[in-house]
N, C-alpha and C positions, 0 to 999 in steps of 0.2 A: 805413934807407938802404942796408943791404947787400942786402937785396931788391932795390932799385933797381939795384943793380949787377949782380946776377945775371941780371936781366930786361932788362938794356940800357937802361934808361929814363934815365939820366944824360945820355946825350949828346941824347935829346930834351929834357931839361928845360935843356940849354945853348942850344938852339934861341931860348929866350926871349930870349937876347941876343945872338942872332946867331952863336953857335959850335956846334961839334960835339964839343969835348973833354969827355970824361967827368970831368975834374977841374973844369973850367968848370961843369958841370951840379951837382957836388956843391956848389960853392961857392955856386950861385945858390939852391939847395934849402937851404943852410944860413943864407943871407942871409934866405929867404922865412919860414923857420922861426923865426928871431929875431925878425922883424917882428912875425908873428902872435902869437907868443908874449908880446911887449911889448904888443900890443893886447889881449891875453886879461887880464893884467896891470891894464891900466888899466880895461879895462871892469868886470871882475868883482870884483878887490881881494880883501880877505880873507873867507874862508868861515866860516861860524858852526860847521860841524862837518865833521869828515873826508867823511862822506857826502855833503853838498853840495859840496864839493870834488871828489870823485870824480865824481859825477853831471855837474857843470857842465864837468870837464874831458873827460868822454867825449862830451858833447854837442858842446862847441867841436870836438873831431876829427871828428865826425861831418859838422858842418856844413862844415868844411873840406876833408873827403873829396868831398863834393858840390860845393863852390864852386871848389876849386883844379883837380884833374885831371879831372873832369867837365864843368865849364862855362868857367872863366876861361882855362886852358891851351889847350884846343882853339880858342876863339875868339880868343885873342892870335896863335896860329900860322896863323889861317886856315881851320881845320876846321870842317865844319858840325857841329852838335849832331844827336843821334838825332831822328830826326822824328817818332816815336810813342812812346808810353809803353812799347810791348812793347820796343822797340827800345832804349830808354834801359835798361830792367831788363837786358836781356840784356848789354849793355855794362858796366852797375854791377856786375853779379855774375858777370862773367868772371873767372878765376882771378887773374889780375894785379891786378883791382881788387879783389877781396876781400883780398888781401894788402895792397894799399894802405889798404882800410878799417881792416884790424888796426892797421897802422902809424901810422894818424891817430887813432885812439883811443889807441894807447899814447902817442903824442905828447901828445893832449889832457890824459891822466891824469898824466903826467909834468910837463907844464908847470903844471898845476895844483897838484900838490904841491910842486914846486919855488917856485912863487909863495908857497905858504902858508910855506913854510922861509925863504925870502927875506924876507918881510914880517915874519916873527917876528925876524929877526936884525936887520935893519934899524930895525924896530920899537924893539927892544930898545936899539940904539945910539942912538937919539934919545931915548929915556926917559932912558938913563943920561946923556946930554949935558944934559938938562935937569935933571936931579937935581944933577948936578955946577956947574950954572949958578946954581942956588938955594942951593948951600952957601957 
């Protein structure tokens, strides 16, 4: 998110809801992150191992790096998508998009790890409640 501020991307994100405000862009981005994090938790569920959780989080981050800033946001704002594979690659690996990729991968990994922690905590709470109900 800090990189988005330094690169001036937050007002661009705010345009998704008809604003130019950096603060609104920040809130929109947080809202989107919360929604796709919830979707990740619902789709993926608990991982069998830490390695599986890290790989799935990385893949989820990459998927949203492609879907979000490279496809959905430009289409939502009325911009054309790159016409050729070469143009797409040039855009995808520009300096700002590489930082975006790193941010999305970190987001996916952190979401996956946080999901594992929350599922353990919530699962433990439910298990404790079931045991108390039996007693």
